[in-house]
N, C-alpha and C positions, 0 to 999 in steps of 0.2 A: 446461659452459655451460647455463644454465637455459632450458628450452623456453618460448617465448612463449605465454602463456595467451590463450585466446579470450575476448573480452568477452561477457558475457551480462547483459542488462538484465531485471530483474524488476519488473513492475508491482506496486503494493502492494494496492490495493483488490480483494478477492475473488480475488487471485492468491496473495499472501503471507498475507493476513489476512482473517478473517471480518468483512466490513464491516457486515453486519446486526447481528452481535453487538456490534461496537464502538459502533454507534449506541445500543444499549440501555445499554451501559456509560457512554457520554457523557451520556445523559439522566439516568441515575441519579446520576452524579457531580456534574453541574451542579445537580440538585435538592438534593443534600446540601450542596454548597458555598454555595448561595445561600439555603437554607432555604425553598425554594419547592416545592410539591407536584409530583410526577412528571408527572401529566397536563398541568398547565399548561406545564411545560418542553417536553414532547413536542409539544403542540399549537402552541406558539409557534415551535418549530423547523420544523414542517411548513408553517406559515403564512409564515415568513420565506423558506423554500426556494422556495415557489411564487411569491412576489412578486419575488424577485431573478432577473434575466435569466440570469446565469451560474451559478446554483446557490447553495448555502449559502455565505455569506461569512465564516463563522467565529464563534468564541465571543464575541468582543467585540461584534459586531453583535447576537448572540443575547442577551447580557446587557443591552444597551441596549433591546432589544425587550421584555425582562422588567422594565424600569424601574430597572435598576441604575445608579447615578450614576457619572460618570467617576472620581471619587475612590475609589470602592469596587472598581472593576474590576481594578486591578493585584493586590490581595490575593486577590480571588476567582479570578483566573487561576492564581495559584500553588497555591491549594487545589484547584482543578479538576485541574491537571496531576498533583498528588500523588495524588489519588483515582483518576484514570484509570490511572496507572502501577501502583498497587496492585491494580487489578482487571483488568488487561489481559494478564496473563502467559499466558493460554491462548487468545489470539486468533490466534496464528500456526498455520497448518495444520501438523499433525505431519509430513506428507510433505515440506513445504517445509523445515522445520527439519532433518529427516533429510538432505535433499539438501545444504543449506548447511553442515552439519557433516561431511559425507562427505570424508575425506582424498582419495579418488579424484577427487571433483569439484573440490576446492580446488587440486589439483595440475595440473589441466587447464584450468580456467576461471577467469575474473576477474569475479566477480559485482559488479553495480552495481544500485542501487535507483533507480527512476524512478516518479514519481507525479504525477497531474494533479488540480488542484483549487485551492481557495483556500489559499495557502501556509501560513498560520497554523494552519488546521484540519488540513492534511495533516501538518504537523510534530507537532501534538498526537497524531495517530494513530500516526505512525511512531515517535516517541520513546517514547510510552506503551507500545507493543507490545513493546519490548525487542529488536526485530529488528536494530538497528544494530550489535549485537555481531558480526554475521556479515558485515559489509561494512567494508572498509578505506577505501573511497572515500566522500566526502560524498554524501548523497542528492541527486538531481536533482529539484527541485520545479518543476513546469511549471504556469504559471498557467492558469486556466479558458479563456482565449481563445487560448492557445498550443498547440503540438503537440509530442508526443514526438519526432517525426522531426526537427524543427528543434532541439530541445533537445540531442540527443545529438551533433550535428555537431561540437561543440567538444571532445568527449572521446574520439572515435574517430579513429584514424589513417587517412589516405587509403588505400584499398585493402584495409583489414582487413575480414574477414567477422566477423559478430557475430550473436548470438541475442537474441530478445526473447521472454520468457515473459509471456503476457498472457491475460486472459479475454475480450477483445473482438476479433472478426474484423477490424473496420475498422482497429484499431491495427496489426495485422500487415500488412494491405494497404497502409497508408500508408507503412510502412517499406520494403516492396518497391517501391512506386511511386517512392520517393525514392532508395533505395540499390541497387535491382536485386538481383542474386543475392548481393550481399554480406550482405543481411539474411536471416536464417533465423528466421521466426516459429514459435513453439510456442504454439498457441492452445488454451486449456482453459477453455471456458465454465463459469460458476459452477455450472450444473446438471448438469455432466458431469465432476465432479472424480474420479469413479472411474476415469477414463481417464488420470489424471496419471502414475501409475507406468509404465504401458505406453508412453506418449508420451516420457517422459524416457529410458526404456531404448532406445527406437527412435531418438530424435534425438541424445541425448547419450552413450549407451552406459553409463549409470549405473543400477545396480539399486537399487530402493527397496522395502523390505519393512516395512510398518507394519501391526501387527495391526488388523483391521477395527474393533474396539471403540474404538480410540484416535483414529480419524479424526474431524475436525470437519466438519460439513456446513453449507453455506450455507443460511440460512433466508430 
């Protein structure tokens, strides 16, 4: 009889993937897809993000901000996604990739991906990164006004304990507030990624050994 695996939810931004590096790839790819210079693309992104209450609303709004017509947007989106996919292969932190590929990890845990933000933009990031090959479940996309704690209630069985790997303390606290000791947060702030391997060893019992020069650092 197969042992029941423990659910473990992985945040995407700055937990699985280098978000700062993705933004650079996104700006470069959109610049190429639209034939608009990089600085204009970056500045319009920052302007749009500051103006919108719930953060960046995604590439369609960004294209409109840059003056792209409704008729041109579908073709530009396809080109943008293709360019991002081609440039995003190294955005996943190597220690995360090692963990997700580990037979020991996969035999004991049931990984799921959860991410907060404008769904279209999050899909662009997640699909472009190539990380979906490590997850058998569909990603959980949480809107900018919703919470991870609410989003997971439909996918965990009553009484099951589960883990959350995230870079934000408040996300872990929200899970504990909602689910009590069923929730086991593993919080790794983006400026403390050197602690990842030791925390995973301590909390999950999985040893991760990645050569230092292969590590990606959040900038």
